Structure formats: C-alpha cells, structure tokens
PDB file of N, CA, C and O in Angstrom:
ATOM      1  N   UNK A   1       6.881   3.594 -19.430  1.00  0.00           N
ATOM      2  CA  UNK A   1       7.119   2.810 -18.566  1.00  0.00           C
ATOM      3  C   UNK A   1       5.739   3.170 -17.948  1.00  0.00           C
ATOM      4  O   UNK A   1       5.624   4.395 -17.890  1.00  0.00           O
ATOM      5  N   UNK A   2       4.553   2.448 -17.421  1.00  0.00           N
ATOM      6  CA  UNK A   2       3.556   2.304 -16.952  1.00  0.00           C
ATOM      7  C   UNK A   2       3.787   2.554 -15.253  1.00  0.00           C
ATOM      8  O   UNK A   2       4.494   1.851 -14.530  1.00  0.00           O
ATOM      9  N   UNK A   3       3.089   3.604 -14.887  1.00  0.00           N
ATOM     10  CA  UNK A   3       2.739   3.654 -13.602  1.00  0.00           C
ATOM     11  C   UNK A   3       1.635   3.280 -12.715  1.00  0.00           C
ATOM     12  O   UNK A   3       0.576   3.179 -13.335  1.00  0.00           O
ATOM     13  N   UNK A   4       1.550   3.048 -11.493  1.00  0.00           N
ATOM     14  CA  UNK A   4       0.330   2.642 -11.005  1.00  0.00           C
ATOM     15  C   UNK A   4       0.504   3.751  -9.713  1.00  0.00           C
ATOM     16  O   UNK A   4       1.357   4.619  -9.532  1.00  0.00           O
ATOM     17  N   UNK A   5      -1.013   3.226  -8.667  1.00  0.00           N
ATOM     18  CA  UNK A   5      -0.505   4.553  -7.534  1.00  0.00           C
ATOM     19  C   UNK A   5      -1.014   3.392  -6.339  1.00  0.00           C
ATOM     20  O   UNK A   5      -1.962   2.627  -6.517  1.00  0.00           O
ATOM     21  N   UNK A   6      -0.275   3.433  -5.248  1.00  0.00           N
ATOM     22  CA  UNK A   6      -0.533   2.664  -4.059  1.00  0.00           C
ATOM     23  C   UNK A   6      -1.374   3.909  -3.306  1.00  0.00           C
ATOM     24  O   UNK A   6      -0.934   5.049  -3.161  1.00  0.00           O
ATOM     25  N   UNK A   7      -2.796   3.383  -2.823  1.00  0.00           N
ATOM     26  CA  UNK A   7      -3.707   4.233  -1.963  1.00  0.00           C
ATOM     27  C   UNK A   7      -3.561   3.179  -0.746  1.00  0.00           C
ATOM     28  O   UNK A   7      -3.460   2.008  -1.112  1.00  0.00           O
ATOM     29  N   UNK A   8      -3.535   3.429   0.715  1.00  0.00           N
ATOM     30  CA  UNK A   8      -3.282   3.567   1.535  1.00  0.00           C
ATOM     31  C   UNK A   8      -4.212   4.084   2.640  1.00  0.00           C
ATOM     32  O   UNK A   8      -3.911   5.222   2.997  1.00  0.00           O
ATOM     33  N   UNK A   9      -5.599   3.374   3.476  1.00  0.00           N
ATOM     34  CA  UNK A   9      -6.287   3.593   4.139  1.00  0.00           C
ATOM     35  C   UNK A   9      -5.482   3.542   5.699  1.00  0.00           C
ATOM     36  O   UNK A   9      -5.869   2.701   6.511  1.00  0.00           O
ATOM     37  N   UNK A  10      -4.216   4.593   6.104  1.00  0.00           N
ATOM     38  CA  UNK A  10      -4.031   4.669   7.378  1.00  0.00           C
ATOM     39  C   UNK A  10      -4.846   4.229   8.791  1.00  0.00           C
ATOM     40  O   UNK A  10      -4.555   3.474   9.718  1.00  0.00           O
ATOM     41  N   UNK A  11      -6.040   5.102   8.481  1.00  0.00           N
ATOM     42  CA  UNK A  11      -6.850   5.150  10.066  1.00  0.00           C
ATOM     43  C   UNK A  11      -7.209   3.615  10.203  1.00  0.00           C
ATOM     44  O   UNK A  11      -7.009   3.025  11.264  1.00  0.00           O
ATOM     45  N   UNK A  12      -7.664   3.088   9.266  1.00  0.00           N
ATOM     46  CA  UNK A  12      -8.204   1.697   9.544  1.00  0.00           C
ATOM     47  C   UNK A  12      -7.353   0.455   9.501  1.00  0.00           C
ATOM     48  O   UNK A  12      -7.827  -0.680   9.539  1.00  0.00           O
ATOM     49  N   UNK A  13      -6.119   0.726   9.424  1.00  0.00           N
ATOM     50  CA  UNK A  13      -4.832   0.053  10.179  1.00  0.00           C
ATOM     51  C   UNK A  13      -4.589  -0.613  10.768  1.00  0.00           C
ATOM     52  O   UNK A  13      -4.303   0.029  11.779  1.00  0.00           O
ATOM     53  N   UNK A  14      -4.399  -1.937  11.053  1.00  0.00           N
ATOM     54  CA  UNK A  14      -4.481  -2.168  12.350  1.00  0.00           C
ATOM     55  C   UNK A  14      -2.809  -2.744  13.397  1.00  0.00           C
ATOM     56  O   UNK A  14      -2.648  -3.235  14.515  1.00  0.00           O
ATOM     57  N   UNK A  15      -1.910  -2.351  12.317  1.00  0.00           N
ATOM     58  CA  UNK A  15      -0.779  -2.208  12.911  1.00  0.00           C
ATOM     59  C   UNK A  15      -0.324  -3.970  12.731  1.00  0.00           C
ATOM     60  O   UNK A  15       0.600  -4.234  13.501  1.00  0.00           O
ATOM     61  N   UNK A  16      -0.763  -5.141  11.920  1.00  0.00           N
ATOM     62  CA  UNK A  16      -0.002  -6.202  11.895  1.00  0.00           C
ATOM     63  C   UNK A  16       1.123  -6.281  11.568  1.00  0.00           C
ATOM     64  O   UNK A  16       1.812  -7.056  12.233  1.00  0.00           O
ATOM     65  N   UNK A  17       1.905  -5.397  10.226  1.00  0.00           N
ATOM     66  CA  UNK A  17       2.923  -5.473  10.025  1.00  0.00           C
ATOM     67  C   UNK A  17       2.898  -6.444   9.191  1.00  0.00           C
ATOM     68  O   UNK A  17       3.922  -7.116   9.310  1.00  0.00           O
ATOM     69  N   UNK A  18       2.048  -6.920   8.223  1.00  0.00           N
ATOM     70  CA  UNK A  18       2.313  -8.320   7.026  1.00  0.00           C
ATOM     71  C   UNK A  18       2.689  -7.329   5.877  1.00  0.00           C
ATOM     72  O   UNK A  18       3.362  -7.770   4.945  1.00  0.00           O
ATOM     73  N   UNK A  19       2.204  -5.697   5.884  1.00  0.00           N
ATOM     74  CA  UNK A  19       3.097  -5.480   4.664  1.00  0.00           C
ATOM     75  C   UNK A  19       4.723  -4.704   4.936  1.00  0.00           C
ATOM     76  O   UNK A  19       5.551  -4.208   4.172  1.00  0.00           O
ATOM     77  N   UNK A  20       4.680  -4.830   5.872  1.00  0.00           N
ATOM     78  CA  UNK A  20       6.425  -4.304   6.438  1.00  0.00           C
ATOM     79  C   UNK A  20       7.137  -5.770   6.282  1.00  0.00           C
ATOM     80  O   UNK A  20       8.205  -5.787   5.671  1.00  0.00           O
ATOM     81  N   UNK A  21       6.705  -6.795   6.708  1.00  0.00           N
ATOM     82  CA  UNK A  21       6.987  -7.945   6.787  1.00  0.00           C
ATOM     83  C   UNK A  21       7.466  -8.686   5.078  1.00  0.00           C
ATOM     84  O   UNK A  21       8.442  -9.380   4.795  1.00  0.00           O
ATOM     85  N   UNK A  22       6.288  -8.170   4.160  1.00  0.00           N
ATOM     86  CA  UNK A  22       6.607  -8.790   2.636  1.00  0.00           C
ATOM     87  C   UNK A  22       7.685  -7.753   1.871  1.00  0.00           C
ATOM     88  O   UNK A  22       8.573  -8.069   1.078  1.00  0.00           O
ATOM     89  N   UNK A  23       7.220  -6.008   2.507  1.00  0.00           N
ATOM     90  CA  UNK A  23       7.904  -5.121   1.386  1.00  0.00           C
ATOM     91  C   UNK A  23       8.119  -3.606   1.914  1.00  0.00           C
ATOM     92  O   UNK A  23       7.642  -2.487   1.724  1.00  0.00           O
ATOM     93  N   UNK A  24       9.402  -4.416   2.907  1.00  0.00           N
ATOM     94  CA  UNK A  24       9.927  -3.504   3.657  1.00  0.00           C
ATOM     95  C   UNK A  24      10.665  -1.992   3.038  1.00  0.00           C
ATOM     96  O   UNK A  24      11.035  -1.093   3.793  1.00  0.00           O
ATOM     97  N   UNK A  25      10.752  -1.953   1.923  1.00  0.00           N
ATOM     98  CA  UNK A  25      11.278  -1.148   1.606  1.00  0.00           C
ATOM     99  C   UNK A  25      10.241   0.164   1.193  1.00  0.00           C
ATOM    100  O   UNK A  25      10.665   1.305   1.013  1.00  0.00           O
ATOM    101  N   UNK A  26       8.884  -0.208   1.089  1.00  0.00           N
ATOM    102  CA  UNK A  26       7.762   0.555   1.202  1.00  0.00           C
ATOM    103  C   UNK A  26       7.395   0.769   2.245  1.00  0.00           C
ATOM    104  O   UNK A  26       6.968   1.896   2.499  1.00  0.00           O
ATOM    105  N   UNK A  27       7.420   0.019   2.983  1.00  0.00           N
ATOM    106  CA  UNK A  27       6.167  -0.419   4.212  1.00  0.00           C
ATOM    107  C   UNK A  27       7.115  -0.316   5.389  1.00  0.00           C
ATOM    108  O   UNK A  27       7.996  -1.176   5.433  1.00  0.00           O
ATOM    109  N   UNK A  28       7.072   0.855   6.629  1.00  0.00           N
ATOM    110  CA  UNK A  28       7.375   0.892   7.676  1.00  0.00           C
ATOM    111  C   UNK A  28       6.810   0.955   8.949  1.00  0.00           C
ATOM    112  O   UNK A  28       5.935   1.816   9.048  1.00  0.00           O
ATOM    113  N   UNK A  29       7.042   0.313   9.943  1.00  0.00           N
ATOM    114  CA  UNK A  29       6.078   0.466  11.019  1.00  0.00           C
ATOM    115  C   UNK A  29       6.340   1.764  12.383  1.00  0.00           C
ATOM    116  O   UNK A  29       7.386   1.857  13.026  1.00  0.00           O
ATOM    117  N   UNK A  30       5.461   2.400  12.517  1.00  0.00           N
ATOM    118  CA  UNK A  30       5.524   3.827  12.730  1.00  0.00           C
ATOM    119  C   UNK A  30       5.309   3.672  14.460  1.00  0.00           C
ATOM    120  O   UNK A  30       4.939   2.613  14.968  1.00  0.00           O
ATOM    121  N   UNK A  31       5.597   4.867  15.218  1.00  0.00           N
ATOM    122  CA  UNK A  31       5.744   4.578  16.885  1.00  0.00           C
ATOM    123  C   UNK A  31       4.270   4.439  17.144  1.00  0.00           C
ATOM    124  O   UNK A  31       3.902   3.858  18.165  1.00  0.00           O
ATOM    125  N   UNK A  32       3.355   4.958  16.246  1.00  0.00           N
ATOM    126  CA  UNK A  32       1.992   4.572  16.703  1.00  0.00           C
ATOM    127  C   UNK A  32       1.095   3.220  16.643  1.00  0.00           C
ATOM    128  O   UNK A  32      -0.061   3.006  17.009  1.00  0.00           O
ATOM    129  N   UNK A  33       2.255   2.237  15.926  1.00  0.00           N
ATOM    130  CA  UNK A  33       2.275   0.971  15.955  1.00  0.00           C
ATOM    131  C   UNK A  33       1.318   0.838  14.490  1.00  0.00           C
ATOM    132  O   UNK A  33       0.588  -0.147  14.598  1.00  0.00           O
ATOM    133  N   UNK A  34       1.161   1.416  13.417  1.00  0.00           N
ATOM    134  CA  UNK A  34       0.866   1.433  11.894  1.00  0.00           C
ATOM    135  C   UNK A  34       1.758   1.559  11.363  1.00  0.00           C
ATOM    136  O   UNK A  34       2.841   1.986  11.764  1.00  0.00           O
ATOM    137  N   UNK A  35       1.337   1.073   9.988  1.00  0.00           N
ATOM    138  CA  UNK A  35       2.557   1.127   9.113  1.00  0.00           C
ATOM    139  C   UNK A  35       2.538   2.700   8.200  1.00  0.00           C
ATOM    140  O   UNK A  35       1.484   3.318   8.048  1.00  0.00           O
ATOM    141  N   UNK A  36       3.492   3.056   7.805  1.00  0.00           N
ATOM    142  CA  UNK A  36       3.442   3.849   6.979  1.00  0.00           C
ATOM    143  C   UNK A  36       4.008   3.654   5.560  1.00  0.00           C
ATOM    144  O   UNK A  36       5.017   2.951   5.499  1.00  0.00           O
ATOM    145  N   UNK A  37       3.461   4.228   4.247  1.00  0.00           N
ATOM    146  CA  UNK A  37       3.694   4.651   3.374  1.00  0.00           C
ATOM    147  C   UNK A  37       5.115   5.252   2.946  1.00  0.00           C
ATOM    148  O   UNK A  37       5.107   6.458   2.701  1.00  0.00           O
ATOM    149  N   UNK A  38       6.450   4.512   2.812  1.00  0.00           N
ATOM    150  CA  UNK A  38       7.781   5.281   2.531  1.00  0.00           C
ATOM    151  C   UNK A  38       7.626   6.107   1.459  1.00  0.00           C
ATOM    152  O   UNK A  38       7.701   5.595   0.343  1.00  0.00           O
ATOM    153  N   UNK A  39       7.399   7.432   1.572  1.00  0.00           N
ATOM    154  CA  UNK A  39       7.479   8.443   0.334  1.00  0.00           C
ATOM    155  C   UNK A  39       5.996   8.928  -0.229  1.00  0.00           C
ATOM    156  O   UNK A  39       5.842   9.406  -1.353  1.00  0.00           O
ATOM    157  N   UNK A  40       5.213   8.781   0.474  1.00  0.00           N
ATOM    158  CA  UNK A  40       3.443   8.604   0.007  1.00  0.00           C
ATOM    159  C   UNK A  40       3.309  10.079   0.811  1.00  0.00           C
ATOM    160  O   UNK A  40       3.754  10.632   1.817  1.00  0.00           O
ATOM    161  N   UNK A  41       2.357  10.352  -0.358  1.00  0.00           N
ATOM    162  CA  UNK A  41       1.313  11.853  -0.192  1.00  0.00           C
ATOM    163  C   UNK A  41      -0.015  11.554   0.711  1.00  0.00           C
ATOM    164  O   UNK A  41      -0.589  10.490   0.480  1.00  0.00           O
ATOM    165  N   UNK A  42      -0.525  12.373   1.678  1.00  0.00           N
ATOM    166  CA  UNK A  42      -1.576  12.626   1.884  1.00  0.00           C
ATOM    167  C   UNK A  42      -2.449  13.271   1.272  1.00  0.00           C
ATOM    168  O   UNK A  42      -2.378  14.461   0.962  1.00  0.00           O
ATOM    169  N   UNK A  43      -3.619  12.281   0.988  1.00  0.00           N
ATOM    170  CA  UNK A  43      -4.060  12.848   0.002  1.00  0.00           C
ATOM    171  C   UNK A  43      -5.799  13.179   0.339  1.00  0.00           C
ATOM    172  O   UNK A  43      -6.524  13.556  -0.581  1.00  0.00           O
ATOM    173  N   UNK A  44      -6.201  13.036   1.389  1.00  0.00           N
ATOM    174  CA  UNK A  44      -7.427  12.841   2.083  1.00  0.00           C
ATOM    175  C   UNK A  44      -7.186  12.063   3.378  1.00  0.00           C
ATOM    176  O   UNK A  44      -6.185  11.396   3.642  1.00  0.00           O
ATOM    177  N   UNK A  45      -8.590  12.316   4.371  1.00  0.00           N
ATOM    178  CA  UNK A  45      -8.523  12.124   5.740  1.00  0.00           C
ATOM    179  C   UNK A  45      -7.716  11.089   5.745  1.00  0.00           C
ATOM    180  O   UNK A  45      -7.978  10.118   5.035  1.00  0.00           O
ATOM    181  N   UNK A  46      -6.537  11.122   6.590  1.00  0.00           N
ATOM    182  CA  UNK A  46      -5.658   9.584   6.455  1.00  0.00           C
ATOM    183  C   UNK A  46      -5.410   8.711   5.392  1.00  0.00           C
ATOM    184  O   UNK A  46      -5.100   7.550   5.661  1.00  0.00           O
ATOM    185  N   UNK A  47      -5.508   9.136   4.036  1.00  0.00           N
ATOM    186  CA  UNK A  47      -5.385   8.226   3.093  1.00  0.00           C
ATOM    187  C   UNK A  47      -4.032   8.693   2.614  1.00  0.00           C
ATOM    188  O   UNK A  47      -3.756   9.888   2.714  1.00  0.00           O
ATOM    189  N   UNK A  48      -3.041   7.711   2.025  1.00  0.00           N
ATOM    190  CA  UNK A  48      -1.767   8.131   1.714  1.00  0.00           C
ATOM    191  C   UNK A  48      -2.158   7.639   0.133  1.00  0.00           C
ATOM    192  O   UNK A  48      -3.200   7.176  -0.330  1.00  0.00           O
ATOM    193  N   UNK A  49      -0.801   7.964  -0.501  1.00  0.00           N
ATOM    194  CA  UNK A  49      -0.930   7.898  -1.526  1.00  0.00           C
ATOM    195  C   UNK A  49       0.581   7.825  -2.394  1.00  0.00           C
ATOM    196  O   UNK A  49       1.289   8.831  -2.370  1.00  0.00           O
ATOM    197  N   UNK A  50       1.036   6.621  -3.143  1.00  0.00           N
ATOM    198  CA  UNK A  50       2.267   6.848  -3.715  1.00  0.00           C
ATOM    199  C   UNK A  50       2.393   6.229  -4.867  1.00  0.00           C
ATOM    200  O   UNK A  50       2.258   5.009  -4.960  1.00  0.00           O
ATOM    201  N   UNK A  51       2.679   7.036  -5.913  1.00  0.00           N
ATOM    202  CA  UNK A  51       3.368   6.683  -7.528  1.00  0.00           C
ATOM    203  C   UNK A  51       4.520   5.710  -7.844  1.00  0.00           C
ATOM    204  O   UNK A  51       5.679   6.123  -7.898  1.00  0.00           O
ATOM    205  N   UNK A  52       4.194   4.384  -8.059  1.00  0.00           N
ATOM    206  CA  UNK A  52       4.673   3.562  -8.442  1.00  0.00           C
ATOM    207  C   UNK A  52       5.242   3.237  -9.783  1.00  0.00           C
ATOM    208  O   UNK A  52       4.777   3.892 -10.716  1.00  0.00           O
ATOM    209  N   UNK A  53       6.180   2.334 -10.065  1.00  0.00           N
ATOM    210  CA  UNK A  53       6.251   2.158 -11.584  1.00  0.00           C
ATOM    211  C   UNK A  53       5.867   0.668 -11.678  1.00  0.00           C
ATOM    212  O   UNK A  53       5.226   0.182 -10.746  1.00  0.00           O
ATOM    213  N   UNK A  54       6.159   0.025 -12.570  1.00  0.00           N
ATOM    214  CA  UNK A  54       5.767  -1.754 -12.889  1.00  0.00           C
ATOM    215  C   UNK A  54       6.790  -2.458 -12.223  1.00  0.00           C
ATOM    216  O   UNK A  54       6.542  -3.647 -12.024  1.00  0.00           O
ATOM    217  N   UNK A  55       8.173  -1.912 -11.720  1.00  0.00           N
ATOM    218  CA  UNK A  55       8.853  -2.601 -11.212  1.00  0.00           C
ATOM    219  C   UNK A  55       8.552  -3.052  -9.965  1.00  0.00           C
ATOM    220  O   UNK A  55       8.848  -4.153  -9.500  1.00  0.00           O
ATOM    221  N   UNK A  56       7.729  -1.836  -9.235  1.00  0.00           N
ATOM    222  CA  UNK A  56       7.615  -1.987  -7.833  1.00  0.00           C
ATOM    223  C   UNK A  56       6.140  -2.836  -7.396  1.00  0.00           C
ATOM    224  O   UNK A  56       5.754  -3.252  -6.303  1.00  0.00           O
ATOM    225  N   UNK A  57       5.631  -2.876  -8.528  1.00  0.00           N
ATOM    226  CA  UNK A  57       4.061  -3.337  -8.598  1.00  0.00           C
ATOM    227  C   UNK A  57       3.989  -4.761  -8.006  1.00  0.00           C
ATOM    228  O   UNK A  57       3.032  -5.011  -7.273  1.00  0.00           O
ATOM    229  N   UNK A  58       5.013  -5.828  -8.279  1.00  0.00           N
ATOM    230  CA  UNK A  58       4.822  -6.988  -7.794  1.00  0.00           C
ATOM    231  C   UNK A  58       4.864  -6.809  -5.869  1.00  0.00           C
ATOM    232  O   UNK A  58       4.036  -7.337  -5.127  1.00  0.00           O
ATOM    233  N   UNK A  59       5.779  -6.133  -5.510  1.00  0.00           N
ATOM    234  CA  UNK A  59       5.998  -5.916  -4.234  1.00  0.00           C
ATOM    235  C   UNK A  59       5.347  -5.400  -3.323  1.00  0.00           C
ATOM    236  O   UNK A  59       5.427  -5.577  -2.107  1.00  0.00           O
ATOM    237  N   UNK A  60       4.367  -4.429  -4.212  1.00  0.00           N
ATOM    238  CA  UNK A  60       3.323  -3.774  -3.499  1.00  0.00           C
ATOM    239  C   UNK A  60       1.957  -4.750  -3.418  1.00  0.00           C
ATOM    240  O   UNK A  60       1.499  -5.047  -2.314  1.00  0.00           O
ATOM    241  N   UNK A  61       1.435  -5.152  -4.467  1.00  0.00           N
ATOM    242  CA  UNK A  61       0.807  -6.715  -4.336  1.00  0.00           C
ATOM    243  C   UNK A  61       0.772  -7.736  -3.576  1.00  0.00           C
ATOM    244  O   UNK A  61      -0.173  -8.495  -3.359  1.00  0.00           O
ATOM    245  N   UNK A  62       1.986  -7.750  -3.106  1.00  0.00           N
ATOM    246  CA  UNK A  62       2.285  -8.517  -2.275  1.00  0.00           C
ATOM    247  C   UNK A  62       1.881  -7.855  -0.907  1.00  0.00           C
ATOM    248  O   UNK A  62       1.363  -8.592  -0.069  1.00  0.00           O
ATOM    249  N   UNK A  63       1.985  -7.140  -0.747  1.00  0.00           N
ATOM    250  CA  UNK A  63       1.520  -6.080   0.811  1.00  0.00           C
ATOM    251  C   UNK A  63      -0.047  -5.908   0.746  1.00  0.00           C
ATOM    252  O   UNK A  63      -0.702  -6.019   1.782  1.00  0.00           O
ATOM    253  N   UNK A  64      -0.646  -5.640  -0.445  1.00  0.00           N
ATOM    254  CA  UNK A  64      -1.836  -5.615  -0.250  1.00  0.00           C
ATOM    255  C   UNK A  64      -2.303  -7.014   0.036  1.00  0.00           C
ATOM    256  O   UNK A  64      -2.999  -7.329   1.001  1.00  0.00           O
ATOM    257  N   UNK A  65      -1.749  -8.010  -1.111  1.00  0.00           N
ATOM    258  CA  UNK A  65      -2.709  -9.108  -0.511  1.00  0.00           C
ATOM    259  C   UNK A  65      -2.109  -9.761   0.932  1.00  0.00           C
ATOM    260  O   UNK A  65      -2.752 -10.791   1.137  1.00  0.00           O
ATOM    261  N   UNK A  66      -1.477  -9.624   1.616  1.00  0.00           N
ATOM    262  CA  UNK A  66      -1.108  -9.695   2.933  1.00  0.00           C
ATOM    263  C   UNK A  66      -1.816  -9.233   4.065  1.00  0.00           C
ATOM    264  O   UNK A  66      -2.101  -9.966   5.012  1.00  0.00           O
ATOM    265  N   UNK A  67      -2.210  -7.600   3.961  1.00  0.00           N
ATOM    266  CA  UNK A  67      -2.956  -6.698   4.512  1.00  0.00           C
ATOM    267  C   UNK A  67      -4.304  -7.610   5.128  1.00  0.00           C
ATOM    268  O   UNK A  67      -5.226  -7.700   4.317  1.00  0.00           O
ATOM    269  N   UNK A  68      -4.504  -8.228   6.331  1.00  0.00           N
ATOM    270  CA  UNK A  68      -5.988  -8.280   6.981  1.00  0.00           C
ATOM    271  C   UNK A  68      -6.850  -7.651   6.912  1.00  0.00           C
ATOM    272  O   UNK A  68      -8.001  -8.080   6.844  1.00  0.00           O
ATOM    273  N   UNK A  69      -6.415  -6.048   6.910  1.00  0.00           N
ATOM    274  CA  UNK A  69      -7.594  -5.196   7.367  1.00  0.00           C
ATOM    275  C   UNK A  69      -8.059  -4.433   5.721  1.00  0.00           C
ATOM    276  O   UNK A  69      -9.039  -3.701   5.586  1.00  0.00           O
ATOM    277  N   UNK A  70      -7.096  -4.820   4.587  1.00  0.00           N
ATOM    278  CA  UNK A  70      -7.521  -4.324   2.928  1.00  0.00           C
ATOM    279  C   UNK A  70      -7.671  -3.037   3.123  1.00  0.00           C
ATOM    280  O   UNK A  70      -8.660  -2.456   2.677  1.00  0.00           O
ATOM    281  N   UNK A  71      -6.785  -2.451   3.765  1.00  0.00           N
ATOM    282  CA  UNK A  71      -6.249  -0.707   3.720  1.00  0.00           C
ATOM    283  C   UNK A  71      -5.397  -0.777   2.689  1.00  0.00           C
ATOM    284  O   UNK A  71      -4.943   0.360   2.565  1.00  0.00           O
ATOM    285  N   UNK A  72      -4.920  -1.498   1.863  1.00  0.00           N
ATOM    286  CA  UNK A  72      -3.834  -1.398   0.395  1.00  0.00           C
ATOM    287  C   UNK A  72      -4.618  -1.657  -0.744  1.00  0.00           C
ATOM    288  O   UNK A  72      -5.296  -2.661  -0.965  1.00  0.00           O
ATOM    289  N   UNK A  73      -4.469  -0.687  -1.428  1.00  0.00           N
ATOM    290  CA  UNK A  73      -5.306  -0.769  -3.031  1.00  0.00           C
ATOM    291  C   UNK A  73      -4.127  -0.447  -3.657  1.00  0.00           C
ATOM    292  O   UNK A  73      -3.144   0.138  -3.201  1.00  0.00           O
ATOM    293  N   UNK A  74      -4.402  -1.044  -5.127  1.00  0.00           N
ATOM    294  CA  UNK A  74      -3.156  -0.371  -6.284  1.00  0.00           C
ATOM    295  C   UNK A  74      -4.402  -0.140  -7.430  1.00  0.00           C
ATOM    296  O   UNK A  74      -5.401  -0.750  -7.814  1.00  0.00           O
ATOM    297  N   UNK A  75      -3.807   0.930  -7.677  1.00  0.00           N
ATOM    298  CA  UNK A  75      -5.022   1.038  -8.897  1.00  0.00           C
ATOM    299  C   UNK A  75      -4.239   1.526 -10.422  1.00  0.00           C
ATOM    300  O   UNK A  75      -3.248   2.181 -10.099  1.00  0.00           O
ATOM    301  N   UNK A  76      -4.315   1.457 -11.532  1.00  0.00           N
ATOM    302  CA  UNK A  76      -3.761   1.899 -12.704  1.00  0.00           C
ATOM    303  C   UNK A  76      -3.557   3.130 -13.489  1.00  0.00           C
ATOM    304  O   UNK A  76      -3.736   4.246 -13.001  1.00  0.00           O
ATOM    305  N   UNK A  77      -3.275   2.978 -14.407  1.00  0.00           N
ATOM    306  CA  UNK A  77      -3.435   4.753 -15.294  1.00  0.00           C
ATOM    307  C   UNK A  77      -4.779   4.749 -15.435  1.00  0.00           C
ATOM    308  O   UNK A  77      -5.082   5.908 -15.716  1.00  0.00           O
ATOM    309  N   UNK A  78      -5.729   4.092 -15.395  1.00  0.00           N
ATOM    310  CA  UNK A  78      -7.190   4.206 -15.909  1.00  0.00           C
ATOM    311  C   UNK A  78      -7.753   4.426 -14.769  1.00  0.00           C
ATOM    312  O   UNK A  78      -8.789   5.086 -14.845  1.00  0.00           O
ATOM    313  N   UNK A  79      -7.234   3.908 -13.116  1.00  0.00           N
ATOM    314  CA  UNK A  79      -8.266   4.158 -11.889  1.00  0.00           C
ATOM    315  C   UNK A  79      -8.812   3.012 -11.809  1.00  0.00           C
ATOM    316  O   UNK A  79      -9.680   2.921 -10.941  1.00  0.00           O
ATOM    317  N   UNK A  80      -8.575   1.999 -12.492  1.00  0.00           N
ATOM    318  CA  UNK A  80      -9.070   0.628 -12.065  1.00  0.00           C
ATOM    319  C   UNK A  80      -8.178  -0.236 -11.206  1.00  0.00           C
ATOM    320  O   UNK A  80      -6.973  -0.430 -11.366  1.00  0.00           O
ATOM    321  N   UNK A  81      -9.084  -0.792 -10.135  1.00  0.00           N
ATOM    322  CA  UNK A  81      -7.973  -1.429  -9.155  1.00  0.00           C
ATOM    323  C   UNK A  81      -7.597  -2.687 -10.041  1.00  0.00           C
ATOM    324  O   UNK A  81      -8.278  -3.419 -10.760  1.00  0.00           O
ATOM    325  N   UNK A  82      -6.025  -2.652  -9.659  1.00  0.00           N
ATOM    326  CA  UNK A  82      -5.569  -3.896  -9.631  1.00  0.00           C
ATOM    327  C   UNK A  82      -5.752  -5.245  -9.075  1.00  0.00           C
ATOM    328  O   UNK A  82      -5.465  -5.481  -7.901  1.00  0.00           O
ATOM    329  N   UNK A  83      -6.241  -6.183  -9.907  1.00  0.00           N
ATOM    330  CA  UNK A  83      -6.693  -7.407  -9.041  1.00  0.00           C
ATOM    331  C   UNK A  83      -5.579  -8.327  -8.657  1.00  0.00           C
ATOM    332  O   UNK A  83      -4.532  -8.521  -9.275  1.00  0.00           O
ATOM    333  N   UNK A  84      -5.983  -8.863  -7.525  1.00  0.00           N
ATOM    334  CA  UNK A  84      -5.006  -9.836  -6.731  1.00  0.00           C
ATOM    335  C   UNK A  84      -5.679 -10.931  -5.799  1.00  0.00           C
ATOM    336  O   UNK A  84      -6.535 -10.537  -5.007  1.00  0.00           O
ATOM    337  N   UNK A  85      -5.396 -12.089  -5.832  1.00  0.00           N
ATOM    338  CA  UNK A  85      -6.300 -12.611  -4.963  1.00  0.00           C
ATOM    339  C   UNK A  85      -5.598 -12.606  -3.414  1.00  0.00           C
ATOM    340  O   UNK A  85      -4.376 -12.578  -3.267  1.00  0.00           O
ATOM    341  N   UNK A  86      -6.534 -12.636  -2.309  1.00  0.00           N
ATOM    342  CA  UNK A  86      -5.958 -11.990  -1.150  1.00  0.00           C
ATOM    343  C   UNK A  86      -6.132 -13.528  -0.558  1.00  0.00           C
ATOM    344  O   UNK A  86      -7.000 -14.368  -0.794  1.00  0.00           O
ATOM    345  N   UNK A  87      -5.062 -13.566   0.233  1.00  0.00           N
ATOM    346  CA  UNK A  87      -4.986 -14.822   1.390  1.00  0.00           C
ATOM    347  C   UNK A  87      -6.231 -15.220   2.047  1.00  0.00           C
ATOM    348  O   UNK A  87      -6.226 -16.120   2.887  1.00  0.00           O
TER     349      UNK A  87
END
C-alpha cells in the first residue's frame, strides 16, 4: 500500500479550525487555539509529520485544501508534494 507524509507547520497555524472541521479524526484543536495533527511526530521547529496510507489521503488533502494559512502539505514516497486545488 502506498504511503504519504502529512507535513504540518504548526507555528504558522492561525487556528481557523478548517482542518478539524473536514478531518476531525486527524486534526484536533488544542488549548492554545491551534490545531494538532493527531499521532504526528515533531521533526523540526514546530514542524510535525504523520505517515498515512492511501485510505487516509483524501481526507487529509481536504484538510490541506481548506487551510487558509497553507500550513499543511502532503508528500508522496518520492518526496513530491501531492497536488490539489486550493479553495
């Protein structure tokens, strides 16, 4: 099964909660008003990463698509960003 990585730049999150609304099983709002990517590991300066399979891709692409701050990216196994149309 193909895997992908959701890359989340939490420090630039504005707390709109669009990700939480469209993908609540992956995105939860934290006490500080920003989103948390459930099950993710911190890999940099407030950069979080979660490996997902193709069954979870569509849901997380919707979260990325609805994010007004553009802080969610999804990359494939080759390290290329998975394209999607912004709202």
